Backbone as a chain_set.jsonl record, in Angstrom:
{"seq": "MLERHLQRRGPTINCINELTQPDIHYRLCAEDYPASFCLTMYLPGVYQLNQLGGSGSRLHVFPIKDFKQVNPLSLIYHKDKIFPSYTQDFMKLLREICDRYAAFPQP", "coords": {"N": [[-4.752, -14.231, 5.103], [-6.513, -15.238, 3.396], [-8.439, -14.758, 4.798], [-8.412, -12.026, 5.318], [-8.793, -11.039, 3.12], [-11.175, -12.748, 2.332], [-13.032, -10.847, 3.793], [-13.107, -8.706, 2.484], [-14.31, -8.844, 0.155], [-16.321, -10.444, 0.82], [-18.134, -13.005, 1.443], [-18.748, -15.747, 3.249], [-16.775, -18.928, 4.881], [-16.911, -21.919, 5.591], [-15.446, -23.066, 8.132], [-13.575, -26.198, 8.422], [-11.318, -27.716, 9.474], [-8.133, -26.315, 10.33], [-5.143, -26.507, 9.797], [-0.99, -26.522, 10.323], [0.623, -27.226, 8.512], [0.816, -27.464, 5.274], [1.297, -29.391, 3.671], [-0.406, -31.462, 3.908], [-2.47, -31.015, 4.047], [-3.252, -31.179, 1.78], [-3.225, -34.111, 1.424], [-4.846, -35.064, 2.164], [-7.348, -33.877, 0.819], [-6.832, -35.734, -1.536], [-7.261, -37.405, -1.051], [-10.12, -37.539, -0.545], [-10.894, -35.731, 1.034], [-13.024, -32.937, 1.431], [-12.281, -29.826, 0.396], [-9.231, -27.886, 0.015], [-7.754, -24.572, 0.679], [-3.797, -23.144, -0.654], [-1.507, -22.151, -0.79], [0.625, -20.518, -4.061], [3.265, -21.297, -3.17], [3.004, -23.736, -2.431], [2.093, -25.448, -4.565], [3.271, -26.879, -6.296], [4.127, -29.667, -5.009], [1.296, -30.288, -4.595], [0.748, -30.899, -7.457], [3.225, -33.137, -7.509], [1.669, -34.67, -5.969], [-0.354, -35.302, -7.726], [0.878, -36.429, -10.185], [2.362, -38.856, -8.903], [-0.365, -40.452, -7.847], [-1.562, -43.129, -6.756], [-3.369, -42.582, -4.425], [-6.115, -42.594, -6.452], [-7.426, -40.414, -6.962], [-7.484, -37.402, -8.908], [-5.93, -34.026, -7.354], [-7.457, -31.155, -8.597], [-7.16, -27.781, -9.003], [-7.354, -24.152, -8.584], [-7.63, -20.932, -9.299], [-7.891, -18.173, -6.794], [-10.197, -15.435, -7.45], [-8.784, -12.639, -8.035], [-7.904, -12.341, -6.138], [-4.457, -10.636, -4.486], [-3.156, -10.659, -2.274], [0.756, -11.388, -0.64], [2.932, -13.37, -0.017], [4.49, -12.097, 2.93], [7.731, -12.547, 3.695], [10.675, -12.764, 5.938], [13.514, -11.569, 7.206], [15.497, -12.403, 9.994], [17.477, -11.41, 12.917], [19.532, -11.017, 15.694], [20.413, -7.716, 16.503], [22.404, -6.394, 17.578], [23.679, -8.518, 17.32], [27.755, -9.801, 17.001], [28.333, -11.151, 13.77], [29.873, -14.192, 12.427], [32.611, -13.187, 9.309], [31.12, -15.053, 6.732], [28.964, -15.681, 7.688], [27.521, -12.916, 7.64], [27.977, -11.694, 4.686], [25.962, -14.034, 3.449], [23.548, -12.598, 4.285], [24.154, -10.582, 3.171], [23.978, -11.143, 0.595], [21.02, -12.516, 0.666], [19.517, -9.817, 0.983], [20.672, -8.595, -1.4], [19.05, -10.551, -3.434], [16.508, -10.436, -2.374], [15.853, -8.198, -2.805], [15.89, -7.088, -5.697], [14.05, -8.754, -6.227], [11.627, -7.345, -5.187], [11.575, -5.006, -6.551], [9.725, -5.88, -9.072], [6.371, -5.045, -9.227], [3.787, -5.327, -6.876], [1.713, -8.829, -8.072]], "CA": [[-4.593, -13.568, 3.94], [-6.961, -15.446, 2.83], [-9.85, -13.81, 5.343], [-9.114, -10.378, 4.949], [-9.963, -11.262, 0.984], [-12.903, -12.902, 2.425], [-13.483, -9.397, 4.531], [-13.799, -7.535, 1.513], [-15.529, -9.291, -0.358], [-18.035, -10.203, 1.22], [-18.162, -14.264, 1.185], [-17.704, -16.257, 4.454], [-16.678, -20.174, 4.542], [-17.365, -23.304, 7.112], [-14.048, -23.86, 7.976], [-13.713, -27.155, 9.599], [-10.001, -27.444, 10.15], [-7.364, -25.775, 10.151], [-3.262, -27.412, 10.037], [-0.226, -25.429, 9.877], [0.92, -28.721, 8.097], [-0.57, -27.706, 4.087], [1.2, -30.931, 2.81], [-1.223, -32.804, 4.972], [-4.044, -30.562, 3.817], [-3.624, -31.337, -0.209], [-3.271, -35.248, 1.226], [-6.429, -35.253, 2.639], [-7.727, -33.949, -0.495], [-6.405, -36.454, -2.459], [-8.24, -39.037, -0.243], [-11.782, -37.189, -0.866], [-11.465, -34.316, 1.812], [-13.866, -31.669, 0.718], [-10.879, -29.065, -0.359], [-8.506, -27.048, 0.727], [-6.432, -23.524, 0.122], [-2.749, -24.35, -1.237], [-0.232, -21.048, -1.45], [0.931, -20.872, -5.108], [4.696, -22.05, -3.655], [2.831, -25.329, -2.017], [1.512, -25.963, -5.956], [4.631, -28.197, -7.137], [3.743, -30.793, -4.41], [0.24, -30.821, -5.414], [1.783, -31.754, -9.1], [3.414, -33.833, -8.021], [0.983, -36.421, -6.019], [-0.805, -35.908, -9.008], [1.721, -37.344, -10.656], [2.428, -40.505, -8.028], [-1.332, -41.034, -8.22], [-1.693, -43.477, -5.389], [-5.054, -42.879, -4.503], [-6.512, -42.441, -7.829], [-7.938, -38.72, -6.904], [-6.574, -35.871, -8.733], [-6.715, -32.525, -7.229], [-7.601, -29.778, -9.328], [-6.705, -25.979, -8.356], [-8.38, -23.373, -9.09], [-6.766, -19.673, -8.695], [-8.819, -17.266, -6.293], [-10.328, -14.32, -8.469], [-8.915, -11.572, -7.565], [-6.456, -12.066, -4.42], [-3.922, -10.14, -4.744], [-2.338, -11.335, -1.311], [1.724, -11.797, -1.157], [3.098, -13.857, 1.39], [5.84, -12.021, 3.62], [8.282, -13.51, 4.519], [11.305, -11.258, 7.041], [15.082, -12.495, 7.702], [15.083, -11.691, 11.639], [18.473, -11.655, 13.223], [19.547, -9.663, 17.069], [21.05, -6.114, 15.879], [23.436, -6.286, 18.381], [25.468, -9.779, 17.394], [28.493, -9.52, 15.898], [28.417, -12.635, 12.7], [31.318, -14.104, 11.079], [31.958, -13.011, 7.592], [30.128, -15.681, 5.956], [27.121, -15.225, 7.857], [27.528, -10.939, 6.712], [28.742, -12.16, 3.109], [25.128, -14.356, 3.234], [23.171, -11.524, 4.492], [24.227, -9.491, 2.478], [23.207, -11.76, -0.72], [19.771, -11.997, 0.768], [18.7, -8.424, 0.602], [20.537, -8.6, -2.95], [18.37, -10.932, -4.576], [15.303, -9.687, -2.67], [16.004, -6.81, -3.303], [15.983, -7.567, -7.685], [12.609, -9.451, -6.407], [10.91, -5.951, -4.925], [11.738, -4.276, -7.815], [8.62, -5.692, -9.462], [5.364, -4.626, -9.37], [2.776, -6.889, -7.01], [0.543, -9.351, -9.201]], "C": [[-6.113, -13.307, 3.225], [-8.552, -14.84, 3.489], [-9.393, -12.395, 5.312], [-9.591, -10.412, 3.272], [-11.402, -11.756, 1.179], [-13.726, -11.583, 2.721], [-14.173, -8.936, 3.245], [-14.302, -7.984, 0.254], [-16.714, -9.856, -0.376], [-18.389, -12.237, 1.96], [-17.687, -15.046, 2.918], [-17.514, -17.938, 4.309], [-16.333, -20.917, 6.353], [-16.395, -23.789, 7.149], [-13.481, -24.941, 9.171], [-12.548, -27.826, 10.24], [-8.799, -27.047, 9.685], [-5.496, -26.074, 10.72], [-2.461, -26.108, 9.907], [1.126, -25.882, 9.12], [0.504, -28.495, 5.959], [-0.117, -28.941, 3.227], [0.603, -31.884, 3.21], [-2.696, -32.179, 4.164], [-4.431, -31.461, 2.427], [-3.506, -33.311, 0.134], [-4.718, -35.805, 1.123], [-6.899, -34.856, 1.412], [-8.318, -35.009, -1.391], [-7.354, -37.826, -2.275], [-9.59, -38.804, 0.321], [-11.858, -36.256, 0.465], [-12.138, -33.222, 1.192], [-12.91, -30.756, -0.326], [-10.159, -28.26, 0.58], [-8.09, -25.551, -0.277], [-4.946, -23.895, 0.524], [-2.357, -22.679, -1.706], [0.453, -21.218, -2.607], [2.834, -21.694, -4.445], [4.414, -23.696, -3.167], [2.371, -25.955, -3.624], [2.729, -27.449, -6.527], [4.53, -29.636, -6.461], [2.512, -31.251, -4.587], [0.926, -31.693, -6.721], [1.898, -32.702, -8.931], [3.151, -35.282, -7.042], [0.112, -35.962, -6.248], [-0.209, -36.612, -9.665], [1.947, -39.082, -9.953], [1.088, -40.66, -7.96], [-1.068, -41.616, -6.189], [-3.381, -43.915, -4.74], [-6.342, -43.082, -5.339], [-7.694, -41.556, -7.792], [-6.768, -37.308, -7.881], [-7.069, -34.845, -8.648], [-7.105, -32.021, -8.474], [-7.175, -28.639, -8.472], [-7.013, -25.219, -9.447], [-7.821, -21.53, -8.979], [-8.125, -19.017, -8.2], [-9.158, -16.007, -7.22], [-10.18, -13.147, -7.745], [-7.657, -11.719, -6.052], [-5.637, -11.474, -4.841], [-2.923, -10.197, -3.879], [-0.794, -11.155, -1.634], [1.686, -12.308, 0.549], [4.7, -13.108, 1.639], [7.091, -12.347, 4.199], [9.55, -12.49, 4.988], [12.632, -12.435, 7.441], [15.294, -11.774, 9.316], [16.535, -12.413, 12.45], [18.675, -10.333, 14.719], [20.742, -8.796, 16.003], [22.021, -6.418, 16.32], [24.4, -7.702, 18.07], [25.77, -9.789, 16.27], [28.378, -11.743, 15.579], [29.575, -12.688, 12.286], [31.346, -13.802, 9.993], [31.074, -13.627, 6.841], [28.793, -15.519, 6.36], [26.644, -13.619, 7.257], [27.242, -11.204, 5.613], [27.048, -13.192, 2.991], [23.937, -13.763, 3.085], [22.897, -10.64, 3.038], [23.77, -9.706, 0.699], [21.537, -11.949, -0.59], [19.325, -10.768, 0.342], [19.916, -8.666, -0.639], [19.478, -9.277, -3.845], [16.51, -10.649, -3.652], [14.699, -8.536, -3.035], [14.988, -6.413, -5.041], [13.763, -7.785, -7.383], [11.265, -7.852, -6.243], [10.756, -4.811, -5.977], [10.269, -4.579, -8.898], [7.764, -5.596, -9.413], [4.437, -5.839, -8.421], [1.901, -7.422, -7.751], [-1.157, -9.037, -8.226]], "O": [[-6.701, -12.318, 2.788], [-9.54, -14.564, 2.809], [-10.306, -11.57, 5.274], [-10.486, -9.904, 2.596], [-12.426, -11.436, 0.576], [-14.761, -11.252, 2.143], [-15.375, -8.818, 3.006], [-14.689, -7.191, -0.605], [-17.698, -9.852, -1.116], [-18.926, -12.369, 3.06], [-16.633, -14.9, 3.536], [-18.27, -18.353, 3.431], [-15.881, -20.64, 7.464], [-16.112, -24.786, 6.485], [-13.108, -24.709, 10.32], [-12.643, -28.412, 11.318], [-8.419, -27.461, 8.589], [-4.937, -25.835, 11.79], [-2.887, -25.007, 9.558], [2.218, -25.317, 9.055], [-0.068, -29.435, 5.407], [-0.8, -29.454, 2.341], [0.91, -33.055, 2.985], [-3.691, -32.818, 3.822], [-5.423, -32.124, 2.126], [-3.695, -33.98, -0.882], [-5.377, -36.56, 0.409], [-6.839, -35.836, 0.67], [-9.448, -35.228, -1.826], [-7.855, -38.728, -2.947], [-10.15, -39.427, 1.223], [-12.985, -36.072, 0.926], [-11.528, -32.625, 0.306], [-12.822, -30.934, -1.541], [-10.485, -28.03, 1.744], [-8.111, -25.456, -1.504], [-4.643, -24.59, 1.494], [-2.799, -22.114, -2.707], [1.154, -22.223, -2.491], [3.476, -22.46, -5.164], [5.179, -24.64, -3.367], [2.371, -27.186, -3.663], [2.674, -28.593, -6.979], [4.773, -30.653, -7.111], [2.358, -32.463, -4.744], [1.433, -32.812, -6.787], [1.262, -33.549, -9.558], [3.75, -36.357, -7.059], [-0.688, -35.889, -5.316], [-0.753, -37.699, -9.864], [1.707, -40.161, -10.495], [1.183, -41.88, -8.094], [-0.723, -41.09, -5.131], [-4.113, -44.901, -4.65], [-7.376, -43.625, -4.95], [-8.744, -41.785, -8.393], [-5.776, -36.654, -7.562], [-8.06, -34.411, -9.236], [-6.974, -32.768, -9.444], [-6.885, -28.753, -7.281], [-6.995, -25.404, -10.664], [-7.794, -21.333, -7.765], [-9.194, -19.133, -8.798], [-8.163, -15.559, -7.79], [-11.031, -12.638, -7.016], [-6.882, -11.052, -5.366], [-5.762, -11.543, -6.064], [-1.799, -9.899, -4.283], [-0.615, -10.784, -2.794], [1.079, -12.034, 1.585], [5.72, -13.314, 0.982], [7.212, -12.328, 5.424], [9.52, -11.377, 4.463], [12.641, -13.613, 7.799], [15.181, -10.563, 9.508], [16.683, -13.628, 12.58], [18.182, -9.207, 14.783], [21.543, -9.159, 15.141], [22.837, -6.832, 15.496], [25.544, -7.888, 18.484], [25.191, -9.792, 15.183], [28.356, -12.781, 16.24], [30.285, -11.771, 11.874], [30.32, -13.976, 9.336], [30.225, -12.962, 6.247], [27.786, -15.298, 5.687], [25.642, -13.33, 6.603], [26.067, -10.97, 5.331], [26.792, -12.958, 1.81], [23.193, -14.048, 2.148], [21.983, -10.277, 2.298], [23.403, -8.872, -0.128], [20.802, -11.62, -1.521], [18.721, -10.701, -0.729], [19.747, -9.881, -0.533], [19.049, -8.715, -4.853], [15.475, -10.687, -4.318], [13.607, -8.096, -3.392], [13.96, -5.796, -5.324], [12.761, -7.317, -7.925], [10.361, -7.528, -7.013], [9.891, -3.94, -6.068], [9.768, -3.612, -9.472], [7.56, -6.768, -9.727], [4.279, -6.978, -8.861], [1.115, -6.621, -8.258], [-2.233, -9.31, -8.758]]}, "num_chains": 1, "name": "protein.A"}
């Protein structure tokens, strides 16, 4: 998502490390690692890290200007699989909840 945003805007960044564990990124930043990108869903962990202190270095969060990407999420299952009724109910409930959010305009 970030790469697509940067391609449209033009700037390049010198990325020295990519991890799939975002919590490690912001913990490294708290220990004076230069900077990191963070999805908004991980911000509660960043705020909690700031409250706990430990390193004495607080993290500052700056939103990326005009960043309108959303993080897609999919429920994937085998279409020919026969599920128990409670699983079918769970998937139906997930669809209903997600449909409510899909009705809102994307930021």
